[in-house]
C-alpha positions in Angstrom: 166.2 -76.8 69.3 165.5 -73.1 68.7 162.3 -72.3 67.0 162.5 -70.7 63.6 161.3 -67.1 62.9 158.3 -68.5 61.1 157.4 -70.8 64.0 157.8 -67.9 66.5 155.6 -65.6 64.4 153.0 -68.3 64.0 152.8 -68.8 67.8 152.3 -65.1 68.3 149.6 -65.0 65.6 147.7 -67.7 67.3 147.8 -65.6 70.5 146.6 -62.5 68.6 143.7 -64.5 67.0 142.7 -65.7 70.5 142.9 -62.2 71.9 140.8 -60.9 69.0 138.1 -63.5 69.7 138.0 -62.3 73.4 137.8 -58.7 72.4 135.0 -59.4 69.9 133.1 -61.2 72.7 133.5 -58.3 75.1 132.5 -55.7 72.4 129.3 -57.6 71.7 128.6 -57.8 75.5 129.0 -54.1 75.7 126.8 -53.6 72.6 124.0 -55.7 74.2 124.2 -53.6 77.4 124.0 -50.4 75.2 120.8 -51.9 73.6 119.3 -52.4 77.0 120.2 -48.8 77.9 118.3 -47.8 74.7 115.2 -49.7 75.7 115.2 -48.0 79.1 115.7 -44.6 77.4 112.9 -45.2 75.0 110.5 -45.9 77.9 111.1 -42.4 79.3 111.8 -40.7 75.9 115.4 -39.9 76.9 117.9 -38.6 74.3 120.2 -41.0 72.5 123.2 -38.8 72.9 124.2 -37.6 76.4 127.4 -35.6 76.1 128.0 -35.5 79.8 127.9 -39.3 80.1 130.3 -39.8 77.2 132.6 -37.1 78.7 132.7 -39.1 81.9 133.6 -42.3 80.0 136.5 -40.6 78.3 137.5 -38.9 81.5 137.7 -42.2 83.2 139.9 -43.5 80.3 142.2 -40.5 80.6 142.5 -41.1 84.4 143.6 -44.7 83.7 146.6 -43.7 81.5 148.4 -46.9 80.8 151.9 -47.2 82.4 154.8 -49.4 81.0 153.6 -52.3 83.2 150.1 -52.2 81.5 151.1 -52.0 77.9 152.4 -49.9 75.0 149.2 -48.2 73.9 149.1 -44.5 74.7 146.1 -42.9 76.4 145.3 -41.0 73.2 145.4 -44.2 71.1 143.0 -45.9 73.6 140.7 -42.9 73.5 140.6 -42.9 69.7 139.7 -46.6 69.7 137.1 -46.3 72.4 135.4 -43.3 70.6 134.6 -45.6 67.8 133.3 -48.3 70.2 131.1 -45.7 71.9 129.9 -44.4 68.5 129.0 -47.8 67.2 127.1 -48.7 70.4 125.3 -45.4 70.3 124.2 -46.1 66.7 122.4 -49.3 67.9 119.9 -46.9 69.6 119.7 -44.5 66.6 122.0 -43.1 64.0 122.6 -39.4 64.7 122.6 -36.8 61.9 125.1 -34.0 62.3 125.5 -30.9 60.2 128.9 -29.4 59.3 130.5 -27.0 56.9 131.0 -29.0 53.7 131.8 -30.4 51.3 133.5 -33.5 52.6 137.2 -33.0 53.6 136.8 -29.8 55.7 138.3 -29.4 59.2 134.7 -29.1 60.4 134.1 -32.6 59.2 137.3 -33.7 61.0 136.0 -32.0 64.2 132.6 -33.8 63.8 134.3 -37.2 63.5 136.7 -36.5 66.3 133.8 -35.7 68.6 131.1 -38.2 67.6 133.0 -41.0 65.9 132.2 -42.3 62.5 128.9 -44.1 63.2 126.8 -41.1 62.4 125.4 -39.5 59.3 127.3 -36.3 58.4 125.2 -33.6 56.6 127.4 -31.2 54.6 126.1 -27.6 54.4 127.2 -24.7 52.1 127.5 -22.1 54.9 127.0 -21.3 58.5 123.5 -19.9 58.0 122.4 -23.1 56.4 123.9 -25.1 59.3 121.9 -23.1 61.8 118.7 -23.3 59.8 118.7 -27.0 59.2 119.6 -27.7 62.9 116.9 -25.3 64.2 114.3 -26.9 61.9 115.1 -30.4 63.3 116.6 -31.7 60.0 119.6 -32.9 62.0 120.3 -33.7 65.7 123.4 -31.6 66.1 125.7 -29.2 64.3 129.4 -28.6 64.5 130.7 -25.0 63.9 134.1 -23.3 64.3 134.2 -20.3 66.7 137.8 -19.6 67.4 141.3 -20.2 65.9 144.5 -19.9 67.9 146.1 -17.8 65.2 143.3 -15.7 63.7 141.0 -15.5 66.7 137.2 -15.5 66.4 135.2 -17.0 63.5 132.7 -14.2 63.4 129.6 -15.5 61.6 128.8 -18.5 63.9 129.3 -16.2 66.9 126.8 -13.7 65.5 124.3 -16.5 64.8 124.5 -17.7 68.4 122.8 -14.4 69.5 119.3 -15.3 68.3 119.3 -19.1 67.9 117.3 -21.4 70.2 120.1 -23.9 70.0 122.4 -24.5 72.9 126.0 -25.7 73.2 126.2 -29.4 74.0 130.0 -29.8 73.7 133.2 -28.5 72.3 136.1 -30.1 70.4 139.6 -28.6 69.5 141.3 -29.8 66.4 144.9 -29.3 65.4 144.9 -27.5 62.0 147.7 -28.5 59.6 147.3 -26.9 56.2 148.7 -28.5 53.0 149.0 -26.9 49.6 147.4 -29.3 47.1 147.3 -29.5 43.2 146.7 -32.1 40.5 150.4 -32.1 39.5 151.9 -31.9 43.0 153.8 -28.7 42.1 153.2 -25.0 41.6 154.1 -25.1 38.0 151.3 -23.6 35.9 149.3 -22.6 39.0 147.5 -19.2 38.5 145.3 -19.2 41.6 145.5 -20.5 45.2 142.1 -20.9 46.8 141.0 -21.6 50.4 138.8 -20.3 53.2 139.7 -16.7 54.2 140.8 -17.9 57.7 143.2 -20.4 56.1 144.6 -17.7 53.8 145.4 -15.6 56.9 146.9 -18.6 58.7 149.3 -19.3 55.8 150.1 -15.8 54.8 153.8 -15.9 55.8 154.4 -19.1 53.8 152.6 -17.9 50.8 154.5 -14.6 50.8 157.8 -16.5 50.8 157.0 -19.3 48.4 154.2 -18.1 46.1 154.4 -14.3 46.1 153.1 -13.8 42.5 150.2 -16.1 42.6 146.6 -14.8 43.0 144.9 -15.8 46.3 141.2 -16.4 46.1 139.0 -16.9 49.2 136.3 -19.5 48.9 133.6 -21.0 51.2 135.7 -23.8 52.7 139.0 -25.6 52.4 137.3 -28.6 50.9 135.7 -26.5 48.3 139.2 -25.2 47.4 140.3 -28.8 47.0 137.3 -29.6 44.9 138.1 -26.7 42.6 141.8 -27.7 42.4 140.7 -31.2 41.3 138.8 -29.7 38.4 141.3 -27.1 37.2 145.1 -27.7 36.8 145.7 -24.0 37.1 144.2 -23.9 40.7 145.9 -25.0 43.9 144.0 -25.4 47.1 144.9 -25.1 50.8 143.2 -27.9 52.7 143.9 -31.0 54.8 145.7 -34.1 53.6 142.3 -35.9 54.1 141.0 -33.6 51.4 143.9 -34.5 49.1 142.8 -38.2 49.4 139.1 -37.5 48.9 139.7 -35.3 45.7 142.6 -37.1 44.2 145.2 -34.3 44.6 148.9 -34.3 45.2 150.6 -32.5 48.1 152.8 -29.6 47.0 153.8 -28.7 50.6 152.8 -29.8 54.1 152.3 -27.9 57.2 152.3 -24.4 55.6 150.4 -22.7 58.4 152.5 -20.0 60.1 151.9 -21.3 63.6 152.9 -25.0 64.0 150.6 -25.3 67.0 147.6 -23.9 65.0 144.3 -25.1 66.4 140.6 -24.4 65.9 137.9 -24.7 68.5 134.5 -26.0 67.4 131.2 -26.0 69.3 128.6 -28.8 69.1 125.1 -27.2 68.9 121.7 -28.8 69.5 118.7 -28.7 71.7 120.0 -31.0 74.5 120.9 -29.2 77.7 123.8 -31.1 79.4 123.8 -32.1 83.0 127.0 -31.9 85.0 129.9 -34.1 83.9 132.4 -33.1 86.6 134.5 -31.0 84.2 132.3 -28.4 82.6 132.2 -25.0 81.0 129.4 -22.4 80.8 129.1 -19.9 77.9 127.3 -16.6 78.1 126.5 -13.7 75.8 126.0 -10.4 77.5 125.8 -6.7 76.9 125.9 -3.8 79.3 123.9 -0.6 79.8 125.7 2.6 78.5 127.0 3.9 81.8 130.4 4.2 83.6 131.6 1.1 85.3 129.0 -1.1 83.7 131.5 -3.8 82.5 133.2 -4.0 85.9 129.8 -4.4 87.6 129.0 -7.1 85.1 132.0 -9.4 85.9 132.8 -8.4 89.5 130.4 -11.1 90.9 132.6 -13.8 89.2 135.6 -13.0 91.4 133.6 -12.6 94.5 132.0 -16.0 94.1 135.2 -17.7 93.1 134.2 -18.4 89.4 137.1 -18.6 86.9 136.7 -16.9 83.5 138.3 -18.8 80.6 137.4 -16.5 77.8 136.2 -12.9 77.3 135.6 -11.5 73.8 133.7 -8.6 72.5 131.7 -8.4 69.2 130.0 -5.3 67.7 126.2 -5.4 68.0 125.9 -4.6 64.3 123.3 -2.0 65.0 125.4 1.1 64.2 125.4 2.4 67.8 128.9 1.4 68.9 127.4 -1.2 71.2 129.0 -4.6 71.9 128.1 -8.1 73.0 130.5 -9.9 75.3 131.1 -13.7 74.8 132.2 -15.2 78.1 133.2 -18.7 79.0 133.2 -19.7 82.6 134.6 -22.8 84.3 131.8 -24.9 85.9 128.3 -25.9 85.3 125.3 -23.6 85.5 124.0 -25.6 88.5 127.1 -25.3 90.5 126.3 -23.3 93.7 128.9 -20.6 93.1 127.8 -20.2 89.5 124.1 -20.0 90.4 124.9 -17.0 92.7 127.2 -15.3 90.2 124.8 -15.7 87.3 121.9 -14.3 89.3 123.8 -11.1 90.0 125.2 -10.8 86.5 121.6 -11.1 85.1 120.6 -8.1 87.2 123.4 -5.9 85.8 123.2 -7.0 82.1 121.3 -5.2 79.4 121.2 -8.5 77.5 121.8 -11.9 79.1 121.8 -15.2 77.3 123.1 -18.5 78.7 124.2 -20.4 75.6 125.0 -23.7 77.4 126.8 -25.6 80.1 128.7 -28.5 78.6 131.7 -30.8 79.1 135.1 -29.1 78.5 137.2 -30.4 75.7 
């Protein structure tokens, strides 16, 4: 006699419950091991968070992408699940505090959660200067700041603050940026102002020109601040994430209004921890050159000669009124790699200003 649908479902649910019990047992075994790691770290005053070690864990997961014979979960899904496992186990040692551009609902908060998982204490700040101050003073363990957008390029203030900070880069995370237009009513009827961060206004300019040409556009400190304002004023619409819509009780007027459907923002993780090699690293420098012919070529020529690949090269004015520039350079490899050691030693000799901002796992 063929089993009924209810009987088949019940049999499957029994298997799911048994599997859940096994998973819970294994998770607790992993947590106990993490606690033992914490005890050993405490004996030698080692840091709670080691980005290179976590990068190796996720690298190993990516290398074991499940095939059809192993199961239906994608590698990305497994990585998301495992990030929370790692985050919860890390919290057993100590709950990290991480500063980000607030209020809650910004893409900076999204980047923070994407990198650290949710078992942390996020500390929202009103601006980039405040983020750097509180992190430098030891009020938080790490900070997450945006530095580059695929549509609009550099985010200038954090790059300028990197010049003089004692903080180093401990990691990077890239977040897909999908902007939504939000309002209390879910429409543009009665809307007199559209608010968002200046970068977001630029990223959505084409859509706004076509669909909201007569409405005033007002730059504010963050996307989430725009959502907060829209939640308090029915004449204001904000451009922010759908997460912000849920947080502030707003309705979505239109989704994915960014001009580039592949819009992404790169964030840096800043702190005082200097990462060891992870096996897939990147090194960031800030340089300037003496005012003489061929100085820039002399600065970067050792890279090619020693076989070092350059991932990013960007200039920023020195803000001293003398038409001088700082160069922000990202190199593939760790500062302790033999070829990088040689290249950096030569670059230091040619540079008028040399700052190694960090070697850290690549996103």
